[in-house]
C-alpha positions in Angstrom: -43.8 0.1 -41.6 -46.5 2.6 -42.3 -50.0 1.5 -43.5 -49.4 2.7 -47.1 -46.4 0.4 -47.4 -48.4 -2.4 -46.0 -51.2 -1.9 -48.4 -48.8 -2.1 -51.4 -46.5 -4.8 -50.0 -49.0 -7.3 -48.7 -50.6 -8.2 -52.1 -47.1 -8.8 -53.5 -46.1 -11.2 -50.7 -49.4 -13.0 -51.2 -48.9 -13.3 -54.9 -45.3 -14.7 -54.4 -46.7 -17.2 -51.8 -49.4 -18.4 -54.2 -46.8 -18.8 -57.0 -44.6 -20.9 -54.7 -47.7 -23.1 -53.9 -48.2 -23.8 -57.6 -44.5 -24.5 -57.9 -44.7 -27.1 -55.2 -47.9 -28.6 -56.7 -46.3 -29.1 -60.2 -42.9 -30.0 -58.9 -41.3 -33.4 -59.5 -41.8 -34.5 -55.8 -45.6 -33.9 -56.2 -45.3 -31.1 -53.6 -44.4 -30.9 -50.0 -47.7 -30.6 -48.0 -46.1 -28.7 -45.2 -44.6 -26.2 -47.5 -47.9 -25.8 -49.4 -49.8 -25.2 -46.1 -47.1 -22.7 -45.0 -47.2 -20.7 -48.3 -51.0 -20.6 -48.2 -51.0 -19.4 -44.7 -48.5 -16.6 -45.6 -50.7 -15.6 -48.6 -53.8 -15.4 -46.4 -52.1 -13.4 -43.6 -50.6 -11.1 -46.3 -54.0 -10.4 -47.8 -55.5 -9.7 -44.3 -52.6 -7.7 -43.0 -53.8 -4.3 -44.1 -57.1 -4.9 -42.3 -55.6 -6.2 -39.1 -55.2 -3.7 -36.3 -53.7 -6.1 -33.7 -52.8 -9.8 -33.2 -52.6 -11.5 -29.9 -51.6 -15.1 -29.0 -53.2 -16.7 -26.0 -54.4 -20.1 -24.7 -57.3 -20.0 -27.1 -55.0 -19.5 -30.1 -54.4 -16.4 -32.3 -57.0 -13.6 -32.2 -57.1 -10.5 -34.4 -58.9 -7.2 -34.3 -59.8 -5.8 -37.7 -59.2 -2.1 -38.5 -62.7 -1.7 -39.9 -64.2 -2.6 -36.5 -61.9 -0.1 -34.7 -62.6 2.6 -37.3 -66.4 2.0 -37.0 -66.2 2.2 -33.2 -64.1 5.4 -33.5 -66.6 7.0 -35.8 -69.4 6.1 -33.4 -67.5 7.6 -30.5 -67.0 10.9 -32.5 -70.7 11.0 -33.5 -71.7 10.5 -29.8 -69.3 13.2 -28.7 -70.6 15.7 -31.3 -74.2 14.9 -30.4 -73.5 15.4 -26.7 -71.8 18.7 -27.4 -74.8 19.9 -29.5 -77.3 18.9 -26.8 -75.2 20.6 -24.2 -74.9 23.8 -26.2 -78.7 24.0 -26.7 -79.4 23.1 -23.1 -77.0 25.8 -21.9 -78.7 28.4 -24.1 -82.1 27.4 -22.7 -80.8 27.4 -19.1 -79.4 30.9 -19.5 -82.7 32.2 -20.8 -84.6 30.7 -17.9 -82.1 32.2 -15.5 -82.5 35.6 -17.1 -86.3 35.4 -16.9 -86.1 34.4 -13.2 -83.8 37.4 -12.5 -86.1 39.8 -14.3 -89.1 38.4 -12.4 -87.2 38.9 -9.1 -86.5 42.5 -10.0 -90.1 43.1 -10.9 -89.3 43.9 -14.5 -92.5 44.4 -16.6 -90.5 43.3 -19.6 -90.2 39.7 -18.3 -93.9 39.5 -17.9 -94.6 40.5 -21.5 -91.9 38.8 -23.5 -91.3 35.4 -22.0 -93.5 33.8 -24.7 -93.4 35.5 -28.1 -96.9 34.2 -28.8 -98.4 36.5 -26.2 -96.5 39.6 -27.2 -99.1 41.6 -29.2 -98.3 45.0 -27.8 -97.1 48.1 -29.6 -93.7 46.5 -30.5 -95.1 43.5 -32.3 -98.2 43.2 -34.4 -100.7 40.3 -34.0 -100.0 36.9 -35.4 -101.4 36.5 -38.9 -99.8 33.3 -40.1 -100.9 30.5 -37.8 -98.4 27.8 -38.9 -95.5 30.4 -39.0 -96.3 32.8 -36.1 -93.4 35.2 -36.5 -94.0 35.7 -40.2 -94.7 39.4 -41.0 -94.4 40.5 -37.4 -90.9 42.1 -37.8 -91.2 44.0 -41.0 -90.2 41.2 -43.4 -86.6 42.5 -43.8 -83.4 40.8 -42.7 -81.4 44.1 -42.8 -82.4 47.4 -41.3 -80.8 50.5 -39.7 -77.3 49.0 -40.2 -78.1 45.6 -38.6 -78.5 42.2 -40.4 -80.0 38.9 -39.3 -78.5 35.9 -41.0 -78.3 32.2 -40.4 -76.0 29.1 -40.8 -77.1 25.5 -40.8 -75.6 22.0 -40.5 -77.2 18.6 -40.0 -77.9 17.8 -36.4 -75.7 15.3 -34.7 -78.6 14.2 -32.6 -81.2 13.7 -35.3 -79.9 13.4 -38.8 -82.9 14.7 -40.7 -83.0 17.8 -38.4 -80.8 20.9 -38.8 -78.8 22.8 -36.3 -79.6 26.4 -37.0 -77.5 29.4 -35.7 -79.1 32.8 -36.0 -76.7 35.7 -36.1 -77.3 39.4 -35.7 -74.4 41.8 -36.4 -73.8 45.3 -37.5 -73.1 45.9 -41.2 -71.0 48.9 -40.2 -67.6 47.7 -39.0 -67.0 51.0 -37.3 -70.2 50.4 -35.2 -70.1 47.0 -33.6 -73.1 45.6 -32.0 -72.9 45.9 -28.2 -76.5 45.7 -27.2 -78.6 42.6 -26.5 -80.9 41.0 -29.1 -84.3 39.4 -28.6 -84.8 36.4 -30.8 -88.3 35.1 -31.5 -88.9 31.6 -32.9 -91.7 29.3 -34.0 -94.1 28.4 -31.2 -93.0 24.8 -31.3 -89.8 25.8 -29.6 -89.8 26.0 -25.8 -88.9 28.7 -24.9 -89.5 30.5 -28.2 -88.1 33.8 -27.1 -84.4 34.4 -26.1 -82.7 37.5 -25.0 -79.0 37.2 -26.1 -76.2 39.6 -25.2 -73.8 40.7 -27.9 -70.3 39.1 -27.8 -67.5 40.2 -30.0 -69.8 42.3 -32.1 -72.6 39.8 -32.7 -75.5 38.0 -31.0 -76.0 34.4 -31.8 -78.6 31.8 -31.0 -78.3 28.0 -31.9 -81.3 25.8 -32.0 -82.2 22.3 -33.4 -85.1 22.5 -35.9 -87.3 19.9 -37.5 -88.2 22.2 -40.4 -87.9 25.8 -41.6 -89.5 28.7 -39.9 -89.4 32.5 -39.7 -87.2 34.0 -37.1 -87.6 37.5 -35.8 -85.3 39.8 -33.8 -85.4 43.1 -32.0 -82.0 44.7 -31.7 -81.0 46.9 -28.8 -82.8 49.5 -26.9 -84.4 50.9 -30.1 -85.9 47.5 -30.8 -84.8 47.5 -34.5 -86.9 44.7 -36.1 -85.4 42.1 -38.3 -87.0 39.1 -39.9 -85.6 36.0 -41.7 -87.7 33.3 -43.4 -85.6 30.2 -43.5 -88.0 28.7 -46.1 -86.7 31.2 -48.6 -83.3 32.1 -47.2 -80.6 31.0 -49.7 -77.7 31.6 -47.2 -78.0 28.0 -45.9 -77.5 24.7 -47.7 -80.3 22.5 -46.5 -82.5 19.8 -48.1 -85.7 20.9 -49.8 -87.8 18.6 -47.7 -86.5 20.4 -44.6 -87.6 23.8 -46.1 -91.0 22.5 -46.9 -91.8 21.0 -43.5 
């Protein structure tokens, strides 16, 4: 019997059992106590049946496990799994960036020495920081689309911290005939560590996922030409996030 049939049938059985109890109580024989107890037991079991996941009989009597408990445990397991996957995704991203920086330092690349921390990059490619509490604001031209490339974002509540958001920054070409095939440098708020990531293009786009306590401005430099893109998540309407998160 499926759960739907049980949900509909159990109350009917309970009702019939209760009617039989009343029949015994008002009967001429003043009721059979054993029958009354049996009917009441059937009614109780019938009402509980939809909520019972399993019944076992042992030396300590009959024990039951309620579906609500199992469902709650199942939900907690799923939440734990999602949180673990989120943490692993972000950790792997950070690990790849650290590995890339070590490789660049080994090869003596000057680029590694100047762009590991976006806060220190005040050379010709990036202007000085002018907004202290949002350091990338205004440093990338203030436009989310330029030279055929666009910087966008998606958001969803963090599985690790419910009032945080899991933000995915995405750079792709707006021209389907010219897919992005060069790496993208992402620059984040200085509360992130690291706050600069060099991300290769995969399937025509470069993506970076981070967990954020509040909104910030993200910058990006695309490819060898360092095409600048800028996205202020405080104002960006492409994500559905609480107002309190935007205002943090």
